[in-house]
C-alpha positions, 0 to 999 in steps of 0.5 A, spaced: 500 500 500 505 504 501 511 502 497 512 507 491 515 504 485 512 509 479 516 514 475 515 521 476 510 521 470 506 516 472 506 518 480 504 525 477 498 522 473 496 517 478 496 522 484 495 529 481 492 532 488 498 529 492 503 531 487 500 539 487 500 539 494 507 537 495 509 542 489 505 547 493 509 546 499 516 546 496 514 552 492 512 556 498 518 554 502 523 556 496 519 563 496 519 564 503 526 562 504 528 567 499 524 572 502 527 571 509 534 572 506 531 579 502 532 576 495 525 575 494 521 580 498 514 577 496 516 571 499 516 574 506 510 578 505 507 571 503 509 568 510 507 574 514 500 574 511 499 566 511 502 563 518 497 561 523 497 567 528 491 567 533 491 574 534 490 576 527 485 570 526 481 573 532 481 580 528 478 577 522 483 574 518 480 567 517 484 565 511 490 564 517 486 557 518 487 555 511 494 558 509 498 555 515 497 548 512 502 550 506 507 554 509 513 551 513 518 553 519 524 550 516 527 545 510 526 539 515 519 541 517 517 541 509 521 535 507 518 531 513 511 533 511 512 532 504 515 525 505 509 523 509 504 526 504 508 522 499 507 516 503 500 516 506 497 520 501 496 516 494 492 510 497 487 515 500 487 519 493 486 513 489 481 510 494 476 516 495 478 520 489 481 527 488 475 531 490 474 528 496 481 527 498 482 535 497 476 536 501 478 531 507 485 533 507 483 541 508 478 539 512 482 535 517 487 541 517 482 547 518 479 543 524 486 542 527 487 550 526 480 552 529 481 548 535 488 551 536 485 558 535 480 556 541 485 552 545 492 556 544 493 563 547 492 569 543 499 570 541 500 563 539 503 562 532 504 556 527 505 553 520 505 546 517 501 541 514 501 536 520 494 537 522 492 534 515 498 529 515 495 526 522 488 527 518 491 522 513 493 517 519 487 518 522 483 515 516 488 509 516 487 508 524 479 508 522 480 503 517 484 498 521 479 498 527 473 498 523 474 497 515 480 491 516 478 489 509 481 496 506 488 495 509 493 489 509 497 487 515 503 490 513 500 496 512 497 496 518 504 495 522 507 501 518 501 505 520 501 503 527 509 504 528 508 511 525 502 513 529 506 511 535 512 514 533 508 521 531 505 521 538 511 520 542 515 525 537 509 530 538 510 531 546 518 531 545 519 537 541 517 543 544 516 547 537 510 542 535 503 544 535 500 538 539 493 540 538 494 540 531 497 533 531 492 530 536 486 533 533 488 532 526 488 524 528 481 525 531 478 529 525 481 524 520 478 518 524 471 522 525 471 524 517 473 517 515 467 514 518 461 516 514 466 515 507 
């Protein structure tokens, strides 16, 4: 289920939404990185207008519930989330279709960001696709519990290991938005239920 053996062309054709999302991660990271260096000023502007900031959301900048999903704090953060999307996204995109995949991905992320807004202090800031990535893992957890016929034993083991390691790492790294991870996972399970 998670083994990728397609070439770039085939992967892009079979999983267009995953491909587009990863491309957005990379492009926006390059733009914002160059912006922070002063080489590409619009990149800094994109970051400043897009990162999740509870004060700004409270002031009516509701788009900050969506835009942080596409921005990342550093290269490792972007690569880790993009790799997780590359690994876990294709089977779900194939299973539910591209439109439902986009809706699921964004909905789990926005739910995680809404909870972050309500439960974190007003000055709290965040970026990253982790809420959506954990949403994907949540769908797999739902399948493991309620729809075992949809996921093979080897894939169940991989998901179990990733969820356990992910939760442990969530609480070990002080820079991680714990709520986004946990709520993304729960939202993924809940939204997968009627699917």
